[in-house]
Backbone as a printed PyTorch tensor [residue, N CA C, xyz], in Angstrom:
tensor([[[-101.2750, -100.5150,  118.6750],
         [-100.4880, -101.1450,  117.8030],
         [-101.2650, -101.6810,  116.6820]],

        [[-102.1850, -102.4000,  117.0630],
         [-102.9990, -103.5560,  116.1460],
         [-103.5240, -102.4290,  115.1930]],

        [[-104.2790, -101.4440,  115.6210],
         [-105.1040, -100.6600,  114.7750],
         [-104.1280, -100.1270,  113.6870]],

        [[-102.8060,  -99.8990,  113.9150],
         [-101.9150,  -99.4160,  112.9770],
         [-101.4890, -100.3630,  111.9710]],

        [[-101.0880, -101.6190,  112.7400],
         [-100.7810, -102.7140,  111.7120],
         [-101.9460, -103.1420,  110.8810]],

        [[-103.0170, -102.8000,  111.1050],
         [-104.3640, -103.2650,  110.2110],
         [-104.3910, -101.9490,  109.2090]],

        [[-104.0680, -100.7450,  109.3070],
         [-104.4600,  -99.6270,  108.5890],
         [-104.2760,  -99.6500,  107.1580]],

        [[-103.2800, -100.6970,  106.7150],
         [-103.1070, -100.8530,  105.4730],
         [-104.0690, -101.3790,  104.7660]],

        [[-104.5830, -102.4060,  105.5260],
         [-105.5690, -103.4940,  105.0470],
         [-106.7230, -103.1210,  104.1880]],

        [[-107.6310, -103.9180,  103.5260],
         [-108.7650, -103.4640,  103.1440],
         [-109.4930, -103.6950,  104.3810]],

        [[-110.7060, -102.7670,  104.5610],
         [-111.7490, -102.7000,  105.7230],
         [-112.2580, -104.2260,  106.2400]],

        [[-112.7570, -104.7660,  105.2700],
         [-113.1210, -106.1870,  105.4040],
         [-112.1870, -106.9990,  105.7940]],

        [[-110.9480, -106.9510,  105.4030],
         [-109.8980, -107.9700,  105.9960],
         [-109.2480, -107.4520,  107.3670]],

        [[-109.1000, -105.9230,  107.5120],
         [-108.8600, -105.6830,  108.7600],
         [-109.7710, -106.0050,  109.7660]],

        [[-111.0750, -105.8940,  109.5510],
         [-111.9730, -106.3220,  110.5090],
         [-111.9900, -107.9610,  110.8950]],

        [[-112.0190, -108.5200,  109.9820],
         [-111.7710, -110.0540,  110.2010],
         [-110.5710, -110.3700,  111.0330]],

        [[-109.4310, -109.7960,  110.4080],
         [-107.7210, -109.7690,  111.4370],
         [-108.0960, -109.4800,  112.8310]],

        [[-108.6960, -108.1560,  112.8720],
         [-108.9190, -107.8830,  114.3630],
         [-109.7650, -108.4250,  115.1610]],

        [[-110.7580, -109.3760,  114.5700],
         [-111.3880, -110.4200,  115.3040],
         [-110.7980, -111.8150,  115.8030]],

        [[-109.9290, -111.9990,  114.7250],
         [-109.0880, -113.2640,  114.9290],
         [-108.2890, -112.9150,  116.1250]],

        [[-107.5340, -111.4910,  116.1770],
         [-106.3730, -111.4450,  117.2760],
         [-107.0090, -111.0370,  118.4550]],

        [[-108.3950, -110.6120,  118.3540],
         [-109.0300, -110.3670,  119.8490],
         [-109.4040, -112.0020,  120.3610]],

        [[-109.8860, -112.8260,  119.4970],
         [-110.3170, -114.0180,  119.9560],
         [-109.1120, -114.8980,  120.5390]],

        [[-107.7730, -114.7340,  119.8180],
         [-106.5900, -115.1800,  120.1170],
         [-106.2180, -114.7950,  121.7220]],

        [[-106.4630, -113.3870,  121.6640],
         [-106.1810, -112.7080,  122.9810],
         [-106.5610, -113.3470,  124.2390]],

        [[-107.8470, -113.5090,  123.9590],
         [-108.8940, -113.9160,  124.9830],
         [-108.4920, -115.5320,  125.3230]],

        [[-108.1780, -116.1720,  124.1980],
         [-107.5840, -117.3980,  124.3540],
         [-106.3400, -117.7690,  124.9250]],

        [[-105.4520, -116.9290,  124.9170],
         [-104.1820, -117.1380,  125.4310],
         [-104.4570, -116.4180,  127.0110]],

        [[-105.2870, -115.4850,  127.3430],
         [-105.5520, -114.8440,  128.5760],
         [-106.2290, -116.2160,  129.5770]],

        [[-107.0970, -117.0600,  128.7170],
         [-107.4900, -118.0740,  129.4730],
         [-106.5050, -119.3140,  129.7660]],

        [[-105.6820, -119.4860,  129.0820],
         [-104.6720, -120.2730,  128.8980],
         [-103.8950, -119.9430,  130.0170]],

        [[-103.4290, -118.7020,  130.1630],
         [-102.4060, -118.3220,  131.2440],
         [-103.1040, -118.3970,  132.4700]],

        [[-104.1930, -118.2070,  132.8230],
         [-105.1080, -118.4410,  134.2450],
         [-105.2760, -119.6560,  134.5050]],

        [[-105.5810, -120.5150,  133.4270],
         [-105.4790, -121.9890,  133.8870],
         [-104.2240, -122.4320,  134.3850]],

        [[-102.9610, -121.8040,  133.7400],
         [-101.9040, -122.2840,  134.0550],
         [-101.1850, -121.9530,  135.6750]],

        [[-101.8690, -120.5860,  135.7700],
         [-101.7790, -119.8190,  137.0050],
         [-102.2490, -120.7270,  138.2440]],

        [[-103.8260, -121.3910,  138.1710],
         [-104.1750, -122.0790,  138.8080],
         [-103.8000, -123.4810,  139.1160]],

        [[-103.1130, -124.0730,  137.9560],
         [-102.3470, -125.4850,  137.9770],
         [-101.1300, -124.9980,  138.6940]],

        [[-100.6650, -124.1480,  138.8260],
         [ -99.5940, -123.9620,  139.5350],
         [ -99.7470, -123.5250,  140.9800]],

        [[-100.9280, -123.4980,  141.4290],
         [-101.1460, -123.0520,  142.7410],
         [-101.2260, -121.4920,  143.1070]],

        [[-101.4390, -120.7840,  142.2170],
         [-101.1650, -119.4280,  142.4510],
         [-100.0090, -118.6500,  142.3460]],

        [[ -99.7590, -117.2640,  142.6970],
         [ -98.3390, -116.8600,  142.7060],
         [ -97.9070, -116.8180,  143.9760]],

        [[ -96.6440, -116.8130,  144.2670],
         [ -95.9110, -117.0400,  145.2480],
         [ -95.7590, -115.4770,  145.8760]],

        [[ -95.2350, -115.5890,  147.1520],
         [ -95.6520, -114.0660,  147.9760],
         [ -94.5080, -113.2060,  147.2600]],

        [[ -93.4830, -113.7780,  146.7890],
         [ -92.5530, -112.6780,  146.2260],
         [ -93.0030, -112.0850,  144.7600]],

        [[ -93.8250, -112.9420,  144.0840],
         [ -94.5120, -112.5230,  143.0120],
         [ -95.3340, -111.5140,  142.9320]],

        [[ -95.9040, -111.3350,  144.4230],
         [ -96.8860, -110.4770,  144.8450],
         [ -96.5480, -108.9560,  144.8920]],

        [[ -95.1520, -109.0020,  144.8050],
         [ -94.5780, -107.6090,  145.0540],
         [ -93.7640, -107.2190,  143.8050]],

        [[ -93.9150, -105.7940,  143.3660],
         [ -93.0710, -105.2690,  142.3810],
         [ -91.7370, -105.4030,  142.5210]],

        [[ -91.1620, -105.1300,  141.4270],
         [ -89.3760, -104.9580,  141.6080],
         [ -88.8860, -104.1470,  142.7790]],

        [[ -87.7650, -104.7650,  143.3350],
         [ -87.6010, -104.1700,  144.3380],
         [ -86.3210, -103.3790,  144.3240]],

        [[ -85.3990, -103.7800,  143.1280],
         [ -84.0120, -103.1530,  142.7210],
         [ -83.9070, -102.1480,  142.1340]],

        [[ -83.0620, -101.2420,  142.1390],
         [ -83.0240, -100.3510,  141.0290],
         [ -83.5660,  -99.1270,  141.7330]],

        [[ -83.5740,  -97.7460,  140.9570],
         [ -84.0200,  -96.6050,  141.6160],
         [ -85.7560,  -96.6320,  141.2220]],

        [[ -86.0910,  -96.2450,  142.3400],
         [ -87.9730,  -96.1320,  142.4100],
         [ -88.6400,  -95.2950,  141.3530]],

        [[ -87.7210,  -94.1670,  140.7570],
         [ -88.2230,  -93.4990,  139.7760],
         [ -87.9780,  -94.2040,  138.4930]],

        [[ -86.9870,  -94.7600,  138.3960],
         [ -86.7080,  -95.5320,  137.1250],
         [ -87.7270,  -96.8300,  136.9090]],

        [[ -87.9860,  -97.4990,  138.1910],
         [ -89.0110,  -98.7280,  138.1250],
         [ -90.3830,  -97.8850,  137.8720]],

        [[ -90.6970,  -96.9370,  138.6210],
         [ -92.0900,  -96.5680,  138.2400],
         [ -92.4460,  -95.9410,  136.7460]],

        [[ -91.3640,  -95.5470,  136.1320],
         [ -91.4510,  -94.8710,  134.9060],
         [ -91.6130,  -96.1850,  133.7550]],

        [[ -91.2310,  -97.5390,  134.3420],
         [ -91.2910,  -98.7940,  133.4800],
         [ -92.4330,  -99.5050,  133.8400]],

        [[ -93.1020,  -99.1070,  134.7150],
         [ -94.2880, -100.0920,  135.4030],
         [ -93.7300, -101.2130,  136.1320]],

        [[ -92.7920, -101.0110,  136.5570],
         [ -91.9780, -102.4210,  137.3910],
         [ -92.2320, -102.3450,  138.7620]],

        [[ -92.9680, -101.5140,  139.2100],
         [ -93.4190, -101.4770,  140.8260],
         [ -94.4280, -102.4890,  141.2900]],

        [[ -95.2540, -102.9940,  140.4960],
         [ -96.3750, -103.8110,  140.6440],
         [ -97.4880, -103.4420,  139.7340]],

        [[ -98.5210, -104.5520,  139.8120],
         [ -99.6570, -104.5950,  139.2590],
         [-100.7820, -103.6630,  139.7800]],

        [[-100.5120, -103.3170,  141.3130],
         [-101.7550, -102.5240,  141.9060],
         [-100.9460, -101.8530,  142.7740]],

        [[-101.8920, -101.0270,  143.5380],
         [-101.3880, -100.3120,  144.7940],
         [-100.5270, -100.6230,  145.6140]],

        [[-101.2580, -101.9230,  146.2650],
         [-100.6650, -102.7630,  147.2040],
         [ -99.1270, -103.2560,  146.7160]],

        [[ -99.2210, -103.6920,  145.7770],
         [ -97.8600, -104.2830,  145.2450],
         [ -96.9180, -103.0850,  144.9550]],

        [[ -97.0540, -102.0250,  144.6340],
         [ -96.4240, -100.8620,  144.3480],
         [ -95.9030, -100.4020,  145.8680]],

        [[ -96.7120, -100.2960,  146.7120],
         [ -96.4990,  -99.9260,  148.0560],
         [ -95.2540, -101.0170,  148.8540]],

        [[ -95.5910, -102.0240,  148.4910],
         [ -94.8540, -103.1510,  149.0910],
         [ -93.7700, -103.1340,  148.3270]],

        [[ -93.4100, -102.8750,  147.1420],
         [ -92.0330, -102.9640,  146.4950],
         [ -91.4870, -101.7080,  147.1260]],

        [[ -91.9110, -100.6450,  147.2230],
         [ -91.1530,  -99.4910,  147.8320],
         [ -90.5030,  -99.6170,  149.1500]],

        [[ -91.8270, -100.0320,  149.8510],
         [ -91.0580, -100.7580,  151.2940],
         [ -90.1680, -101.4160,  151.4280]],

        [[ -89.8220, -102.4670,  150.4880],
         [ -88.8810, -103.4560,  150.5280],
         [ -87.7340, -102.8610,  149.5100]],

        [[ -87.6980, -101.9400,  149.1840],
         [ -86.6890, -101.4860,  148.4870],
         [ -85.0350, -101.6710,  149.0200]],

        [[ -85.1860, -101.3260,  150.1270],
         [ -83.8350, -101.6580,  150.7090],
         [ -83.4330, -102.9750,  151.2900]],

        [[ -84.5210, -103.8530,  151.3230],
         [ -84.3880, -105.1160,  151.6330],
         [ -84.3140, -106.1260,  150.9070]],

        [[ -84.8890, -106.0840,  149.4750],
         [ -85.1050, -106.8950,  148.8350],
         [ -86.2620, -107.9510,  149.0510]],

        [[ -86.3700, -109.0480,  148.3450],
         [ -87.5110, -109.9840,  148.5220],
         [ -86.9500, -111.0650,  149.4290]],

        [[ -85.9470, -111.0580,  149.7820],
         [ -85.5510, -112.3450,  150.6810],
         [ -86.4530, -112.4740,  152.0120]],

        [[ -86.9000, -111.1670,  152.3870],
         [ -87.5870, -111.1060,  153.5600],
         [ -89.0430, -111.6910,  153.4440]],

        [[ -89.5430, -111.4530,  152.1440],
         [ -90.7990, -111.8210,  151.8440],
         [ -90.9290, -113.1900,  151.5440]],

        [[ -90.0030, -114.1900,  150.9300],
         [ -90.2060, -115.3260,  150.7910],
         [ -89.7740, -116.4030,  151.8740]],

        [[ -88.7960, -115.7490,  153.0020],
         [ -88.7320, -116.4970,  154.2870],
         [ -89.7670, -116.3170,  155.0030]],

        [[ -90.4330, -114.9260,  154.9560],
         [ -91.7250, -114.7420,  155.8200],
         [ -92.6960, -115.6280,  155.6600]],

        [[ -93.1760, -116.0870,  154.3700],
         [ -94.4650, -116.7750,  154.0170],
         [ -94.0910, -118.2140,  154.2930]],

        [[ -92.7290, -118.8240,  154.2230],
         [ -92.6180, -120.5200,  154.3160],
         [ -93.0880, -120.6950,  155.4640]]])
């Protein structure tokens, strides 16, 4: 998307803009990581992808989780929901 938005700009301006956007992205990622650390990490229920709705629908939208473990847990908990995760870790 970024390359398409820069396509109409002169090359020098596009290169400069790309560098600015990449730097901003790195800074935002660092801020997000700092915020996560300050909040004490993620909760158990945040380690699992979405558990409601059709599995195919969630898969198409990338809502099953960020990794294979989260996806497996989301599918496992599809019938139960997250209540058993949050009560189990307290």
